[in-house]
C-alpha positions, 0 to 999 in steps of 0.5 A, a space after each residue: 272588926 269594923 269595915 267602913 266599906 261594907 254596906 249596912 244590911 237591914 239585919 245589922 240596922 235592926 240589930 243596932 236599933 234593938 241594941 240601942 233600945 236595950 242598952 241605950 245609945 253610947 253603950 256600943 261595947 255592951 251591944 257588941 258583946 250582947 249574944 242577942 246581937 253579936 252574930 249580926 254585928 260581928 263585922 262592926 266596931 264601936 265606931 261603926 255603930 256610933 257613926 251609923 247611929 249618928 247617920 240614922 239620927 241626922 236628917 238627910 242632906 244635913 251631914 255636910 252642914 257647917 253646924 254639925 248635928 248631934 244625935 238625939 239623946 235617950 236618957 234613962 230615968 229609973 225604969 223609964 226611958 224618955 227622949 230629950 231635946 223634943 221641945 228645943 231640938 238641936 240645929 239641923 235635926 228633926 225632933 222625934 216623937 216622945 213615948 207615953 209617960 213612964 213607958 220603956 221604948 221597945 226595940 221595935 218601937 224605936 225605928 227610922 222613918 222614910 227620911 231616916 229619922 228615929 221615931 217612936 212608933 207605939 200606936 201600930 205595935 198592937 196591930 203588928 202583934 195581932 198580925 203576927 198571931 193571925 199569921 202563926 194561927 193560920 200557918 199552924 206549923 208544929 215546928 214554928 214559922 220563920 220570919 220570911 213565912 210570916 212576912 209573906 203571909 202578912 204583906 198581901 193581907 195588910 197595909 204595912 210600911 216599907 221597913 215592915 220586915 225589920 219591924 216584924 223581926 224585932 217584934 217577934 224577938 220581943 214577943 219571944 222575950 216576953 214568953 208570948 211566943 215560943 222561939 225554936 232557933 229561927 222559928 216562932 210559934 204560939 205556946 201551948 194554950 195550957 201555959 205549962 212547960 214541962 221542965 227538962 229533967 235534971 242530968 243526975 235524974 236522967 243518968 239514974 233513969 238510964 242506969 235503971 233502964 240498962 239494969 232492967 234490960 240486962 236483967 231481962 236479957 239474963 232471964 231470957 238466956 237462962 230460960 233458953 238454956 233450960 229449954 235447950 237442956 230439956 231438949 237434950 234430955 228428951 233426945 237422949 231418952 229417944 236415943 235410948 228407946 231406939 237402941 232398945 228397940 234395935 236390940 229387940 229387933 235383932 233378938 227377934 230376927 235370930 229367933 225367927 232364923 232358928 225357928 225357920 231351921 227347925 221347920 226345915 228339919 220337921 219337914 224332912 222328918 215328915 217326908 221320911 215318915 211318909 215314904 216308909 223310910 226308917 228314921 235315923 235318930 242321932 
């Protein structure tokens, strides 16, 4: 689980901050078990999360002080989340900026500043969302755009903080959770303007439709086979009729050949008789 020697990555810090914004500080097990953050924090333990949160909450250069600084607490009161210890911060800590009254702290609003202090950034959230929608509209990829593509579009066109990539990733997840963006694996895109999603067909209905389609295909195949068989039978009958006609024609030809042969013999006899009569020879009749 935990690995103190492994340096924290930006994705792990972002997942930790998002998990704290969702579950609250101290809920380390809940954060590790949450499928939304489990993949990013798979190599971290409860102690890793607690220590990292303490390091992010303590001002630089104060961790070795004799008066140990305690992290800023986030306390839930009903549906709202407020930050305590603002007016009277503990020793060696820098107070955080309080959020507006009765407003829940979003993961992308709870971010570390350049000194590593956890602050609430609410004024820039609408501006960041506008940048995101501008980037997605310009990229116009039907399959969606990933975080890198959106970041490379926004960075040269707008003035953004150094940790904007982490803020961007958090805002994209938040907008997808609010159904303002559509998330397809690791890609994001603007939902259909109609706002209506076609419900996925139920498994039973799908199987029924598949069976009906298979039955129709089988019926069509059987019909085609029957038609082909009838056509073949007709062709066979036609062929047999033609064979019979050919046989009759052959028999008639044979008869005519015999008749012609006999007629030829009669002509020879008639010629001999004519020659005898012409020569004055008496004809001998058998």
